[in-house]
C-alpha positions, 0 to 999 in steps of 0.5 A: 188867544195868548201868543207869547209869555215873557219871563224875566228873573222869574224862578229859574228863568233869567230871560225867556220867551214862550211862544204859544199856539192853540195847543202848546206842548212843553218837553224837557228833563226834570228841573228845566222849568216846565212847572215854573211856566205853570206858576207864571201863568198861575201868578197872572191868573191870581191877578185875574182873580182879584188878589193882592201880590202877598196873597198870590205868592202866599195863600188866600183865605176867604171866611177861614177857608183856603181858596188859593194855594200860592206860588211854589217856593214862596217869596224866597224862591220867586226871583232868579238867583235872589239873595235874602239881604238884597231886594230883587224883582221879577217881571212877567209879560203876556201877549194876547191877540184875536183876529176878525175877518177884517183885522187883528187885535192885540193887547199886552199886559206886563208887571214887575214885582218885588217879592219883598225883603226882610223890611218890605212887603211884596209889592208891584214895582211897575205895570203896563197895559197896551192895547193895539199900540195904545198905552192904556196905562203905565204905572211905577212906584215912586221912590218913597214906595207909597204911591203909584205914578201913572203915565198916560198918552205916550205922545204927550205924556203926563203923570199923576200920582194915585194913592193906591195900595202898592201890594195890589196890581194897578190893573185891579185898582183901575176898576175901583171907584176913584175915591183915592184919585186927585179929581182932576178932570183929565185923570178921571177921563183917563181912568174911565177911558181905560176901564173897558180894556182893563176889565177885558184884560182882567176877564182874560186872566181870570179864565184859566184852569190848572188841572192835576187830577187826583183819582182819590178826590175824583171818587168823592161823591158831590151834590147835583148842581156843583158844576165847577170841576176842582183842580184835582177833579173834585165834583167829577160826578156832578159835572158829568151829571150836568153834561149828561143833561145835554143829549148831544154832549152826553153822546160825545162823552160816551163815544170818547170814553169808548174810544179812550178806554176798553170799556164799551160804555153806553150810559151813565147813572148817578146814584144818590147817597143818604144825604143826596150826593151823587156818584157816577157809574158807567154802564156798559153794553152788556149791562155791567156797571162800574162805579167811580169807586171801582174805576181805574185811575186811568179811566178817572183821569180820562173822565176828568179831561172829558169833563174839563172840556165838555162841562159847564163854565168852560175856561179860555185857557187850560194848563195840564201837567204831565198829560200822559200821567196814568194813560196807557200808551196805546190811548195817547193818540186818542187823547191828543186827537181829542184835545186838538179837536177841542182847540180847533173850535177856536175858543180855547187854548191848551198848554200841557207838559209831557215826558212822553216821547210817544205823545210827541209822535202823535201831535199834528203838524200844526201842534208840532209847530208850537211844541217847545223844549225847555233845557239848561246848558251845562254849568249855567243855572238858568233855563231856556225855551226853544221851539223844537221846529226852530232847532237847526236841522230838526225839521228835516230829521223829524221827517226822516227819523221821527220826533220820538226817536230824536227826543229819546236819544237826547238829540235836541239837547245835544244840538243846542249844547253844540250850538252854545259851544260854537257860539262861545268859541273865540274868534281866531286869526288864520296864520299867514 
């Protein structure tokens, strides 16, 4: 599970840390950086998918089709307060850990990137992978910008140059054949020894999904066997069809749909069209049938969330923007309950953004510990991240007044503004 994301000079973050739990909720006003957290995770996910830095920032095409939409804002808006005539960099670091009965294992992956300048292509500046305090590799670009200098063994460090592509993360190139490496014995041993941890890290970064459900895309029929739910909910019908092949999962799906909507759903049928595509139809207890064409946007979004968590090919990490979007306020408590039940199984992690004070009110105490506020101080361009329960007096006031009331009133931001003003006040001597 990811424990911490560190951002430095990334978009509107000069320096910030996001502490993560099984279910992490991000709140804050518009333009405070919630979507930029998503883009930071997407950047790291692009590495997990094997893309070069230019492809991650821009777009990735395979056989003429776009398979990656790039990072919002492109090259010019990736670096905090960047200037077009000066090369600047940003860095991201992700801490991951897992526990066994006897021990705690962790790894930290860090990368510094230059998005490019008028005369230089986007490229890696430095990169590091640490596993249980052992440096798997530490790489940095040489002054000429043509090769990576790689350091191993922090106790007795030695360096060697590897003529790899500086536009592609070292993490990915460590998995490649050693055709570009000077074949000194210790170099080969170093790369081979690191490959297992490198492969594990790439797998972790690849197992992420970022959903922004679009009901119009969810209404499009799909072919049976298309079991990957698209980011906008594409292939919803065929994913639900796959879920319904498992009677236990079908029962869970039906029960939660009854809880989350007014529909008294008892079954799902999948009607093929002339070319074999199927479309989901919900059957209610009285026999009434509602196809995806007629289902409300809110019902489709619920089905999308259920399909994302119950369907095949379940990822380890989910990012959901504006979790409450299209959901009736009276059903929000059931939505949070469903997600908390899913993460309690211990094999997945969810980060979600929300503008809903009511949704905060329904979080369990454990989830509330991992809720963070994103904010900007007046007169400052950079965004900050603060775990809500660490704001002075927040814990006590939440017990007395409830988090919904405090958030609606702007108390959290007001307290942080006040603290900033207090810290900025100069020390004065008391006159004798």
